[in-house]
Every structure is written in C-alpha cells, then in structure tokens.
Backbone as ProteinMPNN parsed JSONL, in Angstrom:
{"seq_chain_A": "MEILMNLLLMLGGVAVFMFGMKQMSSGLERSAGSGIRNLFKKIQQKQSL", "coords_chain_A": {"N_chain_A": [[-15.692, 16.879, -10.058], [-14.471, 15.811, -12.289], [-12.128, 14.804, -11.218], [-13.101, 12.719, -9.653], [-14.106, 11.043, -11.649], [-11.726, 10.389, -13.005], [-10.428, 9.022, -10.959], [-12.153, 6.82, -10.601], [-11.879, 5.627, -13.128], [-9.191, 4.922, -13.023], [-9.191, 3.095, -10.879], [-10.84, 1.152, -12.004], [-9.23, 0.343, -14.136], [-7.081, -0.788, -12.731], [-8.443, -2.887, -11.509], [-9.189, -4.441, -13.742], [-6.645, -5.119, -14.648], [-5.692, -6.652, -12.462], [-7.527, -8.763, -12.533], [-6.853, -9.874, -15.02], [-4.229, -10.71, -14.482], [-4.738, -12.69, -12.578], [-6.188, -14.535, -14.127], [-4.232, -15.225, -16.013], [-2.331, -16.389, -14.365], [-3.695, -18.634, -13.326], [-4.116, -19.994, -15.699], [-1.49, -20.573, -16.492], [-0.753, -22.274, -14.408], [-2.435, -24.451, -14.888], [-1.556, -25.261, -17.418], [1.071, -25.917, -16.974], [1.094, -28.238, -15.489], [1.698, -31.223, -13.509], [4.41, -31.659, -13.469], [5.99, -29.272, -13.258], [5.122, -28.424, -10.789], [6.09, -30.434, -9.113], [8.798, -29.989, -9.455], [9.07, -27.448, -8.261], [8.407, -28.176, -5.643], [10.572, -29.827, -4.985], [12.67, -27.97, -5.098], [11.89, -26.267, -3.062], [12.028, -27.967, -0.843], [14.783, -28.439, -0.714], [15.714, -25.911, -0.026], [14.655, -25.561, 2.511], [16.059, -27.274, 4.132]], "CA_chain_A": [[-16.332, 15.771, -10.747], [-13.487, 15.219, -13.19], [-11.197, 14.043, -10.392], [-13.802, 11.488, -9.296], [-14.154, 10.193, -12.84], [-10.376, 9.877, -13.226], [-10.168, 8.042, -9.905], [-12.918, 5.616, -10.931], [-11.245, 4.999, -14.287], [-7.938, 4.32, -12.574], [-9.545, 1.903, -10.106], [-11.334, 0.167, -12.968], [-8.07, -0.188, -14.85], [-6.356, -1.671, -11.815], [-9.26, -4.089, -11.338], [-9.054, -5.252, -14.959], [-5.277, -5.635, -14.638], [-5.616, -7.714, -11.459], [-8.292, -9.889, -13.057], [-6.04, -10.479, -16.073], [-3.105, -11.412, -13.853], [-5.29, -13.904, -11.955], [-6.512, -15.467, -15.202], [-2.978, -15.701, -16.585], [-1.711, -17.258, -13.367], [-4.392, -19.92, -13.285], [-3.852, -20.661, -16.972], [-0.13, -21.12, -16.445], [-0.753, -23.409, -13.492], [-3.078, -25.587, -15.559], [-0.765, -25.728, -18.554], [2.349, -26.439, -16.497], [0.878, -29.6, -15.053], [2.297, -31.672, -12.249], [5.864, -31.662, -13.571], [6.581, -28.047, -12.718], [4.814, -28.392, -9.359], [7.053, -31.316, -8.447], [10.088, -29.298, -9.476], [9.025, -26.424, -7.222], [8.442, -28.847, -4.341], [11.952, -30.261, -4.747], [13.468, -26.776, -4.814], [11.491, -25.766, -1.765], [12.557, -28.888, 0.176], [16.226, -28.21, -0.608], [15.936, -24.638, 0.646], [14.26, -25.628, 3.916], [16.978, -28.105, 4.896]], "C_chain_A": [[-15.329, 15.055, -11.654], [-12.484, 14.362, -12.417], [-11.815, 12.699, -10.001], [-13.84, 10.519, -10.474], [-12.783, 9.591, -13.133], [-10.021, 8.807, -12.202], [-10.901, 6.733, -10.193], [-12.318, 4.882, -12.129], [-9.95, 4.299, -13.899], [-8.215, 3.044, -11.778], [-10.082, 0.788, -11.016], [-10.2, -0.47, -13.751], [-7.26, -1.141, -13.996], [-7.125, -2.972, -11.621], [-9.142, -5.01, -12.554], [-7.663, -5.873, -15.033], [-5.15, -6.806, -13.664], [-6.378, -8.951, -11.914], [-7.503, -10.617, -14.14], [-4.863, -11.255, -15.512], [-3.574, -12.715, -13.218], [-5.594, -14.949, -13.027], [-5.245, -16.055, -15.821], [-2.297, -16.679, -15.639], [-2.379, -18.625, -13.343], [-4.189, -20.684, -14.594], [-2.469, -21.276, -17.021], [-0.048, -22.326, -15.526], [-1.354, -24.644, -14.15], [-2.2, -26.14, -16.683], [0.558, -26.346, -18.113], [2.215, -27.888, -16.043], [1.636, -29.936, -13.782], [3.817, -31.635, -12.296], [6.507, -30.446, -12.949], [6.295, -27.919, -11.233], [5.783, -29.268, -8.579], [8.433, -30.673, -8.4], [10.139, -28.226, -8.394], [9.065, -27.031, -5.828], [9.855, -29.296, -4.0], [12.844, -29.075, -4.384], [13.153, -26.259, -3.41], [12.032, -26.657, -0.646], [14.04, -28.693, 0.367], [16.533, -26.929, 0.172], [15.623, -24.728, 2.132], [15.205, -26.476, 4.751], [18.113, -27.355, 5.475]], "O_chain_A": [[-15.349, 13.829, -11.763], [-12.044, 13.32, -12.904], [-11.14, 11.67, -10.016], [-13.631, 9.318, -10.306], [-12.685, 8.411, -13.472], [-9.389, 7.804, -12.536], [-10.325, 5.655, -10.042], [-12.257, 3.652, -12.14], [-9.652, 3.211, -14.392], [-7.55, 2.029, -11.98], [-9.791, -0.388, -10.797], [-10.206, -1.676, -13.999], [-6.804, -2.18, -14.474], [-6.524, -4.046, -11.574], [-9.009, -6.224, -12.404], [-7.519, -7.027, -15.437], [-4.565, -7.835, -14.003], [-5.917, -10.072, -11.701], [-7.488, -11.848, -14.173], [-4.533, -12.334, -16.005], [-2.886, -13.732, -13.307], [-5.285, -16.127, -12.847], [-5.193, -17.248, -16.118], [-1.746, -17.689, -16.077], [-1.702, -19.654, -13.341], [-4.099, -21.912, -14.579], [-2.295, -22.38, -17.537], [0.649, -23.295, -15.83], [-0.844, -25.752, -13.988], [-2.116, -27.354, -16.87], [1.103, -27.204, -18.806], [3.147, -28.675, -16.207], [2.143, -29.06, -13.082], [4.455, -31.583, -11.244], [7.468, -30.57, -12.19], [7.11, -27.376, -10.488], [6.244, -28.885, -7.504], [9.15, -30.805, -7.409], [11.139, -28.107, -7.686], [9.686, -26.47, -4.925], [10.291, -29.162, -2.856], [13.67, -29.165, -3.476], [14.052, -25.862, -2.668], [12.453, -26.149, 0.394], [14.528, -28.77, 1.495], [17.495, -26.876, 0.937], [16.257, -24.045, 2.937], [15.156, -26.403, 5.979], [18.963, -27.942, 6.144]]}, "name": "protein", "num_of_chains": 1, "seq": "MEILMNLLLMLGGVAVFMFGMKQMSSGLERSAGSGIRNLFKKIQQKQSL"}
C-alpha cells in the first residue's frame, strides 16, 4: 500500500511540474510578442538554406 501511495504522489508531482512548465511556456510566448517569433523565423530560414 505504501508503494502505491508513493507512486501516486510521484505521478502527481510530475503532473504538477508538467502543468507548470506548460503555463510558463505559454506565458513566455505571450510576453515575447511577435518580435521574438520573427527572430526565430529568420534563424530557422537561415538554417534550412
């Protein structure tokens, strides 16, 4: 029973971590705006040539 509880706690911790990473990622995308997206597009176009 203790092993099951530890496993559930670990899975819950991973889920909370993944949710936090998703929220941070979307927040950074919104705050960066179109300027950083254009920069990434330019870098990507240079690499594909």
